[in-house]
N, CA, C and O of each residue as an XYZ file, in Angstrom:
936
protein
N     -41.162     23.614     -4.075
C     -39.711     24.451     -3.976
C     -39.508     25.671     -3.905
O     -39.630     26.478     -4.826
N     -39.076     25.956     -2.434
C     -38.665     27.454     -1.958
C     -37.449     27.859     -2.357
O     -36.445     27.353     -1.855
N     -37.357     28.982     -3.468
C     -35.950     29.263     -3.122
C     -35.156     30.201     -2.071
O     -34.061     30.727     -2.273
N     -35.845     30.284     -1.053
C     -35.229     30.899     -0.001
C     -34.448     31.800     -0.152
O     -33.964     32.029     -1.261
N     -34.119     32.590      1.040
C     -32.759     33.793      1.033
C     -31.729     33.355      0.962
O     -31.353     32.511      1.774
N     -30.865     33.848     -0.153
C     -29.414     34.383     -0.794
C     -28.837     33.485      0.366
O     -28.942     33.583      1.589
N     -28.197     32.587     -0.433
C     -27.142     32.169      0.956
C     -25.688     33.161      0.614
O     -25.363     33.871     -0.337
N     -25.142     32.848      1.711
C     -23.562     33.512      1.374
C     -22.598     32.839      0.773
O     -21.416     32.616      1.035
N     -23.233     32.590      0.023
C     -21.939     31.557     -0.942
C     -22.886     31.025     -2.464
O     -24.108     31.026     -2.616
N     -21.808     30.605     -3.434
C     -22.471     30.427     -4.870
C     -22.281     29.156     -5.023
O     -21.219     28.591     -4.759
N     -23.386     28.563     -5.499
C     -23.404     26.862     -5.643
C     -22.903     26.704     -7.148
O     -23.191     27.430     -8.100
N     -22.178     25.707     -7.131
C     -21.519     25.315     -8.498
C     -22.337     24.237     -8.763
O     -22.778     24.270     -9.912
N     -22.710     23.251     -8.077
C     -23.587     21.858     -8.879
C     -24.293     21.994     -7.880
O     -24.226     22.828     -6.977
N     -25.248     20.833     -8.113
C     -26.302     20.333     -7.102
C     -26.970     18.995     -7.733
O     -27.424     19.229     -8.853
N     -27.084     18.141     -7.461
C     -28.443     17.448     -7.477
C     -28.698     16.558     -6.513
O     -27.766     16.800     -5.746
N     -29.368     15.618     -5.974
C     -30.013     14.660     -5.522
C     -29.143     14.030     -4.609
O     -29.555     13.908     -3.455
N     -27.799     13.521     -4.952
C     -26.427     13.188     -4.168
C     -25.311     14.255     -3.782
O     -24.543     13.986     -2.859
N     -25.196     15.562     -4.526
C     -24.303     16.709     -4.361
C     -24.233     17.535     -4.406
O     -24.581     17.948     -5.512
N     -23.808     18.554     -3.502
C     -23.882     19.987     -3.497
C     -22.174     20.700     -3.218
O     -21.496     20.870     -2.204
N     -22.007     20.919     -4.371
C     -20.542     21.797     -4.958
C     -20.585     23.631     -4.887
O     -20.812     24.509     -5.720
N     -20.319     23.619     -3.768
C     -19.628     25.225     -2.978
C     -18.946     26.015     -3.665
O     -17.966     25.405     -4.092
N     -18.959     27.306     -4.070
C     -17.997     28.373     -3.673
C     -17.770     29.023     -2.501
O     -18.402     30.039     -2.210
N     -17.023     28.599     -1.868
C     -16.610     29.148     -0.134
C     -16.125     30.581     -0.352
O     -15.354     30.824     -1.281
N     -16.559     31.545      0.485
C     -15.876     32.684      0.398
C     -14.714     32.555      1.346
O     -14.328     31.568      1.972
N     -14.125     34.107      1.291
C     -13.193     33.581      2.655
C     -14.070     34.201      3.475
O     -14.985     34.984      3.221
N     -13.429     33.473      5.115
C     -13.982     34.028      6.816
C     -14.605     33.032      7.030
O     -14.787     32.871      8.236
N     -15.086     32.161      6.320
C     -15.974     31.169      6.557
C     -15.627     29.943      6.699
O     -15.113     29.252      5.820
N     -15.909     29.580      7.895
C     -15.152     28.201      8.493
C     -15.976     26.780      7.504
O     -16.964     26.891      6.778
N     -15.419     25.904      7.707
C     -16.326     24.778      6.886
C     -17.575     24.534      7.491
O     -18.743     24.634      7.117
N     -16.843     24.084      8.837
C     -17.272     22.917      9.437
C     -16.702     23.367     11.304
O     -15.943     24.314     11.509
N     -17.085     22.755     12.092
C     -16.489     22.481     13.734
C     -16.310     23.786     14.488
O     -15.228     23.963     15.049
N     -17.225     24.694     14.561
C     -16.709     25.633     15.501
C     -18.112     25.512     16.030
O     -18.844     24.561     15.754
N     -18.551     26.812     17.029
C     -19.389     26.231     17.985
C     -20.787     26.921     17.225
O     -20.695     27.909     16.496
N     -22.075     26.235     17.522
C     -23.546     26.580     17.199
C     -23.594     27.403     16.783
O     -23.751     27.579     15.574
N     -23.452     28.408     17.789
C     -23.393     29.656     17.993
C     -23.070     31.043     16.444
O     -23.537     32.138     16.132
N     -21.729     29.821     15.754
C     -21.424     30.798     14.969
C     -21.849     30.013     13.838
O     -22.268     28.858     13.911
N     -21.661     31.003     12.320
C     -22.066     30.512     11.047
C     -20.718     29.470     10.637
O     -19.580     29.675     11.061
N     -21.014     28.569      9.925
C     -20.000     27.611      8.847
C     -20.807     27.323      7.912
O     -22.037     27.314      7.933
N     -19.636     26.935      6.552
C     -20.598     26.543      5.387
C     -21.590     25.169      5.860
O     -22.778     24.990      5.591
N     -20.856     24.471      6.486
C     -21.820     23.166      6.660
C     -23.378     23.770      7.204
O     -24.396     23.348      6.655
N     -23.467     24.903      8.449
C     -24.878     25.051      8.429
C     -25.872     26.095      8.138
O     -27.049     26.373      8.369
N     -24.294     26.770      7.196
C     -25.694     27.312      5.819
C     -26.202     26.748      4.749
O     -27.246     27.054      4.173
N     -25.328     25.784      4.447
C     -25.418     25.127      3.385
C     -26.889     23.735      4.156
O     -27.466     22.976      3.378
N     -27.020     23.731      4.826
C     -28.090     22.923      5.711
C     -29.430     23.862      5.741
O     -30.588     23.469      5.881
N     -29.138     24.714      5.636
C     -30.219     26.166      6.128
C     -30.430     26.396      4.772
O     -31.582     26.779      4.573
N     -29.840     26.320      3.891
C     -30.261     25.883      2.336
C     -30.745     25.277      1.632
O     -31.625     25.535      0.811
N     -30.262     24.452      1.854
C     -31.331     23.240      1.030
C     -32.545     22.824      2.121
O     -33.608     22.403      1.662
N     -32.340     22.966      3.756
C     -34.134     22.716      3.882
C     -34.783     24.176      3.672
O     -35.943     23.939      4.011
N     -34.755     25.377      3.364
C     -35.191     26.131      2.975
C     -35.405     26.048      1.258
O     -36.516     26.460      0.923
N     -34.716     25.684      0.360
C     -35.143     25.190     -0.820
C     -35.796     24.266     -1.258
O     -36.231     24.148     -2.403
N     -35.944     23.313     -0.082
C     -36.711     21.890     -0.947
C     -37.919     21.932      0.221
O     -38.704     20.994      0.077
N     -38.148     22.576      1.037
C     -38.503     22.765      2.277
C     -39.522     21.208      3.245
O     -40.622     20.665      3.353
N     -37.346     21.159      3.953
C     -37.653     20.107      4.658
C     -37.565     20.594      5.997
O     -36.657     21.351      6.340
N     -39.056     19.939      7.288
C     -39.017     20.433      8.065
C     -38.092     19.694      9.631
O     -38.068     19.935     10.838
N     -37.487     18.786      8.751
C     -37.060     18.098     10.042
C     -35.050     18.330      9.665
O     -34.665     19.151      8.832
N     -34.130     17.485     10.423
C     -33.029     17.529      9.757
C     -32.572     17.551      8.525
O     -33.070     16.898      7.608
N     -31.415     18.442      8.404
C     -30.962     17.981      6.754
C     -29.788     17.174      6.521
O     -28.752     17.815      6.344
N     -29.723     16.133      6.485
C     -28.096     15.431      6.240
C     -27.431     16.037      5.081
O     -27.659     16.011      3.871
N     -26.661     16.514      5.718
C     -25.291     17.105      4.396
C     -23.670     16.440      5.499
O     -23.356     16.553      6.684
N     -22.951     15.681      4.119
C     -21.686     15.859      4.912
C     -20.578     16.197      4.116
O     -20.462     15.744      2.977
N     -19.646     17.055      4.686
C     -18.532     17.848      4.310
C     -17.597     16.048      3.525
O     -17.505     14.951      4.075
N     -17.161     16.430      2.331
C     -16.135     15.649      1.967
C     -14.608     16.227      1.803
O     -13.550     15.673      2.101
N     -14.837     17.515      1.235
C     -13.688     18.432      1.284
C     -13.924     19.545      2.385
O     -15.099     19.779      2.669
N     -12.818     20.334      3.109
C     -13.110     21.229      3.527
C     -12.051     22.614      3.156
O     -11.235     22.007      2.462
N     -11.715     23.582      3.168
C     -10.888     24.099      3.537
C     -10.906     25.144      4.377
O     -11.799     25.664      5.048
N      -9.893     25.338      4.242
C      -9.408     26.645      5.995
C     -10.257     28.060      5.791
O     -10.574     28.538      4.702
N     -10.524     28.571      6.997
C     -11.442     29.503      6.555
C     -11.326     30.393      5.994
O     -12.248     30.919      5.371
N      -9.725     30.982      6.070
C      -9.556     32.084      5.234
C      -9.037     31.728      3.664
O      -8.233     32.571      3.266
N      -9.304     30.740      2.764
C      -9.283     30.110      1.861
C     -10.629     30.080      1.039
O     -11.635     29.530      1.489
N     -10.605     30.491      0.227
C     -11.665     30.693     -0.805
C     -11.923     29.368     -2.016
O     -10.878     28.947     -2.510
N     -13.062     28.793     -2.440
C     -13.025     27.962     -3.618
C     -14.147     26.678     -2.933
O     -15.125     26.537     -2.199
N     -13.353     26.067     -3.632
C     -14.471     24.521     -4.170
C     -14.328     24.172     -2.766
O     -13.419     24.328     -1.951
N     -15.528     23.637     -2.718
C     -15.737     22.623     -1.305
C     -17.514     21.218     -1.651
O     -18.710     21.307     -1.926
N     -16.732     20.415     -1.440
C     -17.792     19.296     -1.989
C     -18.296     18.541     -0.661
O     -17.627     18.239      0.327
N     -19.927     18.277     -0.961
C     -20.760     17.933      0.540
C     -21.600     17.306     -0.220
O     -21.882     17.605     -1.380
N     -22.063     16.334      0.473
C     -22.718     15.312      0.000
C     -24.153     15.545      0.558
O     -24.258     16.358      1.477
N     -25.186     14.965      0.133
C     -26.094     14.755      0.511
C     -27.253     13.505      1.084
O     -28.414     13.485      1.493
N     -26.175     12.546      0.835
C     -26.701     11.349      1.397
C     -25.291     10.612      1.661
O     -24.238     10.755      1.039
N     -25.672      9.506      3.135
C     -24.504      9.281      2.888
C     -23.958      8.204      2.547
O     -22.859      7.873      2.993
N     -24.594      7.533      1.756
C     -24.410      6.568      0.625
C     -22.937      7.231      0.224
O     -21.773      6.938      0.499
N     -23.572      8.265     -0.558
C     -22.573      9.134     -1.172
C     -21.404     10.047     -0.471
O     -20.710     10.672     -1.273
N     -21.158     10.174      0.633
C     -20.187     10.813      1.541
C     -19.209      9.803      1.816
O     -17.999      9.968      1.666
N     -19.948      8.390      2.363
C     -19.127      6.981      2.015
C     -18.217      6.797      0.737
O     -17.044      6.497      0.962
N     -18.615      6.940     -0.576
C     -17.766      6.652     -1.609
C     -17.227      7.976     -2.366
O     -16.579      8.001     -3.413
N     -17.651      9.065     -1.585
C     -16.528     10.318     -1.911
C     -15.133     10.287     -1.551
O     -14.060     10.667     -2.018
N     -15.638      9.592     -0.383
C     -14.413      9.945      0.831
C     -13.554      8.855      0.639
O     -12.342      8.834      0.848
N     -14.365      7.828      0.170
C     -12.800      6.739     -0.339
C     -12.318      7.752     -1.372
O     -11.299      8.327     -0.990
N     -12.743      8.125     -2.534
C     -12.202      8.580     -3.113
C     -10.499      9.554     -3.063
O      -9.379      9.565     -3.574
N     -11.214     10.142     -2.222
C     -10.469     11.764     -1.499
C      -9.394     10.465     -0.784
O      -8.391     10.214     -1.452
N      -9.547      9.842      0.234
C      -8.945      8.594      0.894
C      -7.343      8.117      0.067
O      -6.137      8.138      0.311
N      -8.317      7.688     -1.064
C      -7.395      7.058     -2.271
C      -6.578      7.602     -3.066
O      -5.640      7.061     -3.652
N      -7.004      8.973     -3.115
C      -5.969      9.976     -3.937
C      -6.401      9.698     -5.649
O      -5.773      9.729     -6.708
N      -8.067      9.369     -5.184
C      -8.068      9.584     -6.879
C      -8.829     10.637     -7.417
O      -9.254     10.637     -8.572
N      -9.050     11.758     -6.390
C      -9.484     12.615     -7.038
C      -8.627     14.022     -7.010
O      -8.354     14.444     -5.887
N      -8.178     14.784     -8.143
C      -7.699     15.778     -8.638
C      -7.999     17.136     -8.109
O      -8.958     17.827     -8.455
N      -7.244     17.398     -7.387
C      -7.447     18.812     -6.810
C      -6.041     19.436     -6.952
O      -4.905     18.976     -6.845
N      -6.717     21.078     -7.330
C      -5.495     22.057     -8.255
C      -6.144     23.537     -7.359
O      -7.345     23.733     -7.175
N      -5.125     24.377     -6.932
C      -5.052     25.702     -6.197
C      -4.573     26.678     -6.877
O      -3.499     26.490     -7.448
N      -5.193     27.877     -6.986
C      -3.706     28.592     -7.314
C      -3.693     29.900     -5.784
O      -4.591     30.249     -5.018
N      -2.489     30.227     -5.876
C      -1.952     30.401     -4.601
C      -0.658     31.765     -5.327
O       0.298     31.569     -6.078
N      -1.139     33.017     -4.743
C      -0.418     34.203     -4.574
C       0.790     34.375     -3.534
O       0.478     34.752     -2.404
N       2.213     34.120     -3.830
C       3.161     34.275     -3.125
C       3.929     35.423     -3.363
O       4.200     35.723     -4.525
N       4.295     36.067     -2.475
C       5.672     36.917     -2.081
C       6.543     36.619     -1.123
O       6.158     36.854      0.022
N       7.804     36.085     -1.283
C       8.383     36.083     -2.441
C       8.114     35.612     -3.224
O       6.967     36.052     -3.150
N       8.061     34.672     -4.559
C       7.714     33.415     -5.125
C       9.201     33.452     -5.996
O      10.085     34.308     -5.968
N       9.099     32.040     -6.862
C      10.166     31.669     -7.262
C      10.116     31.672     -8.596
O       9.003     31.456     -9.077
N      11.297     31.916     -9.571
C      11.512     32.007    -10.756
C      10.366     31.784    -11.768
O       9.809     30.721    -11.493
N       9.955     32.233    -12.556
C       9.332     31.761    -13.536
C       9.628     30.375    -14.309
O      10.769     30.122    -14.697
N       8.700     29.611    -14.487
C       9.148     28.249    -15.228
C       8.256     27.296    -15.586
O       7.431     27.192    -14.678
N       8.040     26.592    -16.425
C       7.331     25.295    -17.151
C       7.254     24.542    -16.172
O       6.203     24.141    -15.673
N       8.649     24.218    -15.721
C       8.743     22.550    -15.587
C       8.059     22.650    -13.409
O       8.328     23.383    -12.457
N       7.312     21.664    -13.598
C       7.012     21.606    -11.968
C       7.658     21.079    -11.390
O       8.410     20.185    -11.776
N       7.431     21.860     -9.355
C       8.127     21.634     -8.414
C       7.568     20.821     -7.749
O       6.407     21.032     -7.398
N       8.399     19.380     -7.299
C       7.489     18.465     -6.296
C       8.150     18.765     -4.647
O       9.303     18.893     -4.234
N       7.146     18.789     -4.152
C       7.336     19.320     -2.729
C       7.547     18.052     -1.809
O       6.479     17.496     -2.067
N       8.214     17.154     -0.861
C       7.918     16.572     -0.048
C       8.046     16.769      1.431
O       9.255     16.558      1.529
N       7.735     16.968      2.373
C       7.506     17.492      3.338
C       7.083     16.268      4.775
O       6.451     15.304      4.344
N       7.306     16.224      6.073
C       6.757     15.945      6.874
C       6.431     16.451      7.928
O       7.214     16.719      8.839
N       5.331     16.628      7.930
C       4.657     17.752      8.909
C       3.333     17.066     10.174
O       2.309     16.415      9.967
N       3.863     17.505     11.270
C       3.109     17.717     12.143
C       2.111     19.218     13.110
O       2.659     20.287     13.376
N       0.963     18.964     13.389
C       0.282     19.580     14.352
C       1.212     19.786     15.592
O       1.913     18.986     16.212
N       0.924     21.482     15.789
C       1.552     22.222     16.779
C       0.194     22.045     17.685
O      -0.690     22.682     17.112
N      -0.176     21.598     18.546
C      -1.596     22.317     18.743
C      -1.855     23.590     19.853
O      -2.844     24.310     19.989
N      -0.407     23.567     20.674
C      -0.504     24.600     21.364
C      -0.704     26.115     20.445
O      -1.482     27.020     20.750
N       0.099     26.093     19.422
C      -0.006     27.494     18.488
C      -0.856     27.604     17.598
O      -1.232     28.605     16.989
N      -1.284     26.126     17.496
C      -2.907     26.252     16.056
C      -1.901     26.071     14.895
O      -1.815     27.288     14.729
N      -1.268     25.694     14.178
C      -0.734     25.205     13.739
C       0.415     24.040     13.012
O       0.780     23.071     13.679
N       0.792     24.203     11.954
C       1.048     22.932     11.453
C       2.723     23.308     11.084
O       2.934     24.343     10.451
N       3.708     22.571     11.435
C       5.148     22.409     11.379
C       5.774     21.073     10.357
O       5.510     19.872     10.298
N       6.663     21.919      9.666
C       7.982     20.922      8.865
C       8.768     20.125     10.182
O       9.253     20.788     11.099
N       8.811     19.067     10.164
C       9.628     18.175     11.065
C      10.389     17.059     10.045
O      10.365     16.871      8.828
N      11.116     16.385     11.250
C      11.884     15.422     10.303
C      11.085     14.305     10.813
O      10.498     14.286     11.895
N      11.136     12.898      9.477
C      10.320     12.480      9.113
C       9.994     11.168     10.391
O       9.018     10.424     10.292
N      11.021     11.075     11.572
C      10.669      9.865     12.457
C      10.088     11.093     13.754
O       9.871     10.755     14.917
N       9.985     11.946     13.441
C       9.292     12.447     15.033
C       7.401     12.130     15.045
O       6.563     12.214     14.147
N       7.324     11.835     16.177
C       6.188     11.327     16.533
C       4.962     11.545     16.277
O       4.542     12.177     17.246
N       4.084     11.385     15.493
C       2.535     11.873     14.809
C       2.936     12.832     13.317
O       2.113     13.607     12.829
N       4.154     12.643     12.800
C       4.709     12.504     11.508
C       3.627     12.533     10.450
O       2.922     11.556     10.706
N       3.133     13.164      9.382
C       2.516     12.640      8.245
C       3.489     13.520      6.933
O       4.098     14.560      6.684
N       2.969     11.861      6.250
C       3.811     13.166      4.550
C       2.803     13.983      3.806
O       1.582     13.955      3.654
N       3.487     14.488      3.531
C       2.680     15.933      2.824
C       3.465     15.922      1.573
O       4.686     16.074      1.604
N       2.848     15.757      0.535
C       3.630     16.251     -1.365
C       2.378     16.947     -1.883
O       1.193     16.766     -1.601
N       2.992     17.819     -2.744
C       2.197     19.097     -3.909
C       3.468     18.777     -4.643
O       4.557     18.369     -4.240
N       2.887     19.164     -6.175
C       3.317     20.373     -7.058
C       2.621     21.089     -7.537
O       1.426     21.265     -7.777
N       4.265     21.828     -7.751
C       3.468     23.677     -8.423
C       4.301     24.090     -9.429
O       5.493     23.821     -9.579
N       3.234     25.086    -10.429
C       4.110     25.728    -11.832
C       3.913     26.941    -11.668
O       2.819     27.446    -11.921
N       4.927     27.624    -11.218
C       4.677     29.064    -11.433
C       4.090     30.004    -13.126
O       4.742     30.056    -14.169
N       3.002     30.494    -12.920
C       1.961     30.507    -13.746
C       2.549     31.590    -14.464
O       2.793     31.656    -15.669
N       2.747     32.445    -13.549
C       3.105     34.437    -13.804
C       3.938     34.434    -12.409
O       4.037     33.673    -11.447
N       4.518     35.762    -12.829
C       5.343     37.034    -12.170
C       5.502     38.425    -12.838
O       5.578     38.750    -14.023
N       5.523     39.017    -11.878
C       5.835     40.359    -11.474
C       6.449     40.528    -10.392
O       6.072     40.009     -9.342
N       7.521     41.306    -10.497
C       8.681     41.628     -9.327
C       8.800     40.463     -8.717
O       9.002     39.353     -9.209
N       8.658     40.792     -7.578
C       8.726     39.798     -6.313
C       7.295     38.725     -5.998
O       7.111     37.939     -5.068
N       6.440     39.060     -7.150
C       5.363     38.186     -6.600
C       5.047     37.106     -7.829
O       5.464     37.170     -8.985
N       4.182     36.092     -7.231
C       4.073     35.179     -8.488
C       2.722     34.260     -8.212
O       2.093     33.994     -7.188
N       2.620     34.018     -9.157
C       0.880     33.160     -9.173
C       1.365     31.702     -9.522
O       1.904     31.240    -10.527
N       0.970     31.142     -8.308
C       1.439     29.272     -8.850
C       0.270     28.288     -8.313
O      -0.394     28.025     -7.311
N       0.423     28.016     -9.322
C      -0.987     26.171     -9.959
C      -0.413     25.425     -9.025
O       0.754     25.061     -9.166
N      -1.122     25.102     -7.972
C      -0.709     24.094     -7.175
C      -1.660     22.989     -7.277
O      -2.853     23.207     -7.487
N      -0.963     21.268     -7.072
C      -1.837     20.291     -7.108
C      -1.289     19.518     -5.883
O      -0.077     19.368     -5.728
N      -1.993     19.146     -5.219
C      -1.890     18.381     -3.887
C      -1.961     16.788     -4.484
O      -2.683     16.221     -5.305
N      -0.863     16.393     -3.657
C      -0.587     14.650     -3.935
C      -1.348     14.330     -2.641
O      -2.047     13.338     -2.842
N      -1.472     14.777     -1.432
C      -1.751     14.343     -0.337
C      -2.847     15.478      0.122
O      -2.992     16.544     -0.477
N      -3.711     15.016      1.461
C      -4.716     15.871      1.923
C      -4.183     16.447      3.596
O      -5.059     16.185      4.420
N      -3.136     17.048      4.124
C      -2.894     17.345      4.728
C      -3.767     18.443      5.275
O      -4.428     19.084      4.458
N      -3.878     18.824      6.913
C      -3.950     20.283      7.576
C      -3.050     21.331      6.816
O      -1.855     21.053      6.716
N      -3.348     22.094      6.464
C      -2.607     23.352      6.295
C      -1.216     23.250      5.263
O      -0.161     23.882      5.305
N      -1.667     22.230      4.375
C      -0.312     21.486      3.709
C       0.264     22.631      2.945
O       1.319     23.137      3.326
N      -0.606     23.236      1.485
C      -0.315     24.068      0.769
C       0.389     24.982      1.801
O       1.615     24.896      1.741
N      -0.019     25.705      2.589
C      -0.019     27.048      3.306
C       1.950     26.877      3.863
O       2.927     27.499      3.446
N       1.835     25.615      5.078
C       3.031     25.454      5.905
C       4.490     24.844      4.313
O       5.656     25.240      4.298
N       3.911     23.949      3.329
C       5.034     23.403      2.396
C       5.659     24.807      1.832
O       6.861     25.045      1.953
N       4.678     25.790      1.159
C       5.172     26.979      0.800
C       5.755     27.803      1.686
O       6.724     28.455      1.297
N       5.396     27.912      2.737
C       6.257     29.146      3.726
C       7.533     28.592      3.977
O       8.492     29.355      4.096
N       7.730     26.918      4.109
C       8.569     26.756      4.667
C       9.632     26.918      3.249
O      10.720     27.463      3.433
N       9.377     26.573      2.270
C      10.731     27.013      1.165
C      10.458     28.894      0.693
O      10.916     29.280     -0.383
N       9.939     29.573      1.325
C      10.210     31.001      1.884
C       9.354     31.425      0.823
O       9.812     32.296      0.083
N       8.271     31.016      0.608
C       6.811     31.500     -0.437
C       5.846     31.703      0.214
O       4.782     31.144     -0.051
N       5.994     32.620      1.303
C       4.372     32.329      2.275
C       3.441     33.016      1.157
O       3.889     33.506      0.120
N       2.297     32.987      1.457
C       0.929     32.911      0.528
C       0.690     34.354      1.017
O       0.747     34.801      2.163
N       0.375     35.039     -0.289
C      -0.273     36.505      1.224
C      -1.408     36.595      1.521
O      -2.501     36.210      1.107
N      -0.796     37.461      2.720
C      -2.481     37.436      4.147
C      -2.338     36.414      4.839
O      -3.161     36.354      5.753
N      -1.180     35.044      4.750
C      -1.104     34.151      5.651
C      -0.010     34.534      7.027
O       1.117     34.040      7.058
N      -0.349     35.163      7.768
C       0.379     35.563      8.854
C       0.598     34.378      9.495
O       1.711     33.852      9.486
N      -0.190     33.980      9.960
C      -0.130     32.572     10.581
C       1.429     32.001     10.260
O       2.380     31.885     11.034
N       1.329     31.700      8.869
C       2.835     31.135      8.396
C       4.034     32.059      7.112
O       4.717     31.813      6.118
N       3.648     33.197      8.013
C       5.177     34.143      7.997
C       4.904     35.148      6.509
O       5.824     35.527      5.784
N       3.616     35.418      6.307
C       3.818     36.537      5.608
C       3.258     37.900      6.061
O       2.226     37.933      6.731
N       4.130     39.402      5.598
C       4.192     40.298      6.337
C       2.822     41.194      5.144
O       2.426     42.245      5.648
N       2.460     41.009      4.377
C       1.344     41.448      3.992
C       0.129     41.371      3.781
O      -0.232     40.258      3.397
N      -0.720     42.195      3.893
C      -2.287     41.973      3.842
C      -2.953     41.521      2.501
O      -2.547     41.617      1.343
N      -3.685     41.188      2.831
C      -5.020     40.709      1.147
C      -6.695     41.106      1.770
O      -7.054     40.931      2.934
N      -7.237     41.465      1.058
C      -8.571     42.224      1.218
C      -9.510     41.003      1.777
O     -10.204     41.447      2.692
N      -9.720     39.865      1.579
C     -10.474     38.951      1.867
C      -8.985     37.907      2.205
O      -8.136     37.654      1.350
N      -8.944     37.334      3.875
C      -8.381     35.596      4.077
C      -6.909     36.337      3.335
O      -6.551     37.493      3.111
N      -6.278     34.855      3.098
C      -5.346     34.862      2.200
C      -5.828     34.582      0.534
O      -6.890     34.535     -0.087
N      -4.617     34.457      0.288
C      -4.619     34.394     -1.226
C      -4.378     33.037     -1.690
O      -3.673     32.828     -2.676
N      -4.986     32.012     -0.959
C      -4.821     30.726     -1.928
C      -7.048     30.113     -2.099
O      -8.044     30.475     -1.474
N      -6.905     29.445     -2.870
C      -8.228     29.084     -3.937
C      -8.436     28.095     -4.183
O      -7.614     27.737     -5.027
N      -9.048     27.394     -3.966
C      -9.367     25.939     -4.769
C     -10.030     26.110     -6.114
O     -11.220     26.386     -5.965
N      -9.701     26.048     -7.224
C      -9.866     26.647     -8.210
C     -10.141     25.450     -9.467
O     -10.329     25.855    -10.614
N     -10.150     24.094     -9.193
C     -10.549     23.131    -10.211
C     -10.607     21.742     -9.108
O      -9.609     21.492     -8.433
N     -11.700     20.991     -9.012
C     -11.312     19.642     -8.926
C     -12.433     18.521     -9.603
O     -13.643     18.553     -9.826
N     -11.755     17.899     -9.724
C     -12.377     16.113    -10.239
C     -12.288     15.275     -9.215
O     -11.481     15.045     -8.315
N     -13.878     14.656     -9.767
C     -14.306     13.977     -8.973
C     -14.658     12.830     -9.971
O     -14.722     12.997    -11.189
N     -14.975     11.130     -9.045
C     -16.288     10.093     -9.690
C     -17.302     10.381     -9.038
O     -17.387     10.184     -7.826
N     -18.386     10.983     -9.886
C     -20.169     10.600     -9.520
C     -20.169      9.783     -8.329
O     -19.219      9.005     -8.410
N     -20.871      9.604     -7.170
C     -21.028      8.904     -6.354
C     -21.424      7.668     -6.787
O     -20.862      6.599     -6.550
N     -23.041      7.977     -7.841
C     -24.111      7.242     -8.332
C     -23.254      6.558     -9.592
O     -22.604      5.555     -9.887
N     -23.858      8.183    -10.265
C     -23.691      7.626    -11.734
C     -22.312      7.092    -12.051
O     -22.342      6.364    -13.043
N     -21.234      7.218    -11.567
C     -19.368      6.549    -12.123
C     -19.048      7.405    -13.033
O     -18.317      6.900    -13.885
N     -19.323      8.627    -13.227
C     -18.804      9.616    -14.309
C     -18.087     10.973    -13.788
O     -18.482     11.819    -12.986
N     -17.030     10.884    -14.448
C     -15.725     12.129    -14.288
C     -16.673     13.355    -13.721
O     -17.851     13.370    -14.075
N     -16.308     14.102    -13.083
C     -17.284     15.286    -12.923
C     -16.117     16.215    -12.800
O     -15.101     15.699    -12.334
N     -16.052     17.576    -13.148
C     -14.916     18.434    -13.422
C     -15.323     19.993    -12.956
O     -15.666     20.878    -13.740
N     -15.257     20.068    -12.134
C     -15.512     21.569    -11.212
C     -14.912     22.710    -11.617
O     -13.815     22.392    -11.158
N     -14.730     23.672    -12.048
C     -14.004     25.298    -12.107
C     -14.552     26.051    -11.110
O     -15.684     25.794    -10.698
N     -13.709     27.208    -10.536
C     -14.373     27.705     -9.982
C     -13.427     29.262    -10.350
O     -12.216     29.165    -10.154
N     -13.822     30.299    -10.735
C     -13.238     31.730    -10.803
C     -12.474     32.148     -9.554
O     -12.614     31.743     -8.400
N     -11.591     33.099    -10.076
C     -11.348     33.996     -9.064
C     -12.071     34.930     -7.951
O     -13.012     35.569     -8.422
N     -11.873     35.098     -6.846
C     -12.827     36.580     -6.616
C     -12.050     37.856     -7.135
O     -10.880     38.230     -7.049
N     -12.986     38.268     -7.603
C     -12.667     39.854     -8.102
C     -11.513     40.846     -7.412
O     -10.820     41.703     -7.959
N     -11.573     40.256     -5.462
C     -10.328     41.236     -5.597
C      -8.814     40.875     -5.536
O      -7.901     41.411     -4.906
N      -8.820     39.791     -6.393
C      -7.174     39.047     -6.715
C      -7.152     39.964     -7.713
O      -6.160     40.544     -7.270
N      -7.497     40.769     -8.988
C      -7.488     41.344     -9.682
C      -5.991     42.106    -10.052
O      -5.167     42.096    -10.967
N      -6.289     43.058     -8.150
C      -5.570     43.872     -8.667
C      -4.118     43.423     -7.865
O      -3.389     44.352     -7.519
N      -3.696     42.059     -7.573
C      -2.674     41.731     -7.269
C      -2.410     40.515     -8.235
O      -1.469     39.896     -7.740
N      -2.787     39.956     -9.290
C      -2.359     39.615    -10.407
C      -1.367     40.082    -11.358
O      -1.600     41.077    -12.046
N       0.320     39.084    -11.498
C       0.628     39.587    -12.958
C      -0.335     39.038    -13.929
O      -1.103     38.076    -13.953
N       0.052     40.191    -14.877
C      -0.502     39.887    -16.266
C      -1.143     38.539    -17.026
O      -2.252     38.298    -17.501
N       0.319     37.648    -16.884
C      -0.508     36.239    -17.627
C      -1.585     35.699    -15.928
O      -1.819     34.494    -15.838
N      -1.936     36.305    -15.175
C      -2.839     35.357    -14.334
C      -3.954     36.344    -14.206
O      -4.754     36.202    -13.281
N      -4.061     37.185    -14.925
C      -5.691     37.850    -14.734
C      -6.208     37.102    -15.516
O      -5.643     36.401    -16.356
N      -7.922     37.247    -15.176
C      -9.101     36.640    -16.373
C      -9.006     37.293    -17.714
O      -9.767     36.956    -18.620
């Protein structure tokens, strides 16, 4: 086994069936030109070098994050694992929790707020819009959030996804006038050191082979500390 060069991401968990990665900001998960780096291409290089695989490396992205978002991404190392894990995500048996910094933010409160919207992709502007449920191609999007901490107009939210739609957290929070810091596409006028202030912090799945629950947690990037209200600091 060859440790190879240090990849630009950290590995949270690895076995013969799974690779769970902490994705940095600015790195697309997949779907970019071959000449540009993606989490998938770099993960393949990592596995190929570590296990000295001379041929093509199979990896299947099971959960993906937008390029400016950080945190947990699950990658299957076999087609069987990919199929079983994809079924979990499709059936909604996976628990997904995110942390988001928004400004302005909602009032501090312990009661979770549930949001339901209908979303549609706007291809020309390359963004997602909230629309009427009768709009052609609209998909229902549901999430729940709790305001964890607040300082002035800045709030730290804990968000639980109940569906998995493109840009869902970003557009649903923005539509309620809670844009995520740094997310200029969805209304933020503020900058953020890297990407946007949205982090996939916790994920619970069932192991695709052993059928036991696995929970992964991922700490916030250090550069968040300067923005966090006191109660949200690590």
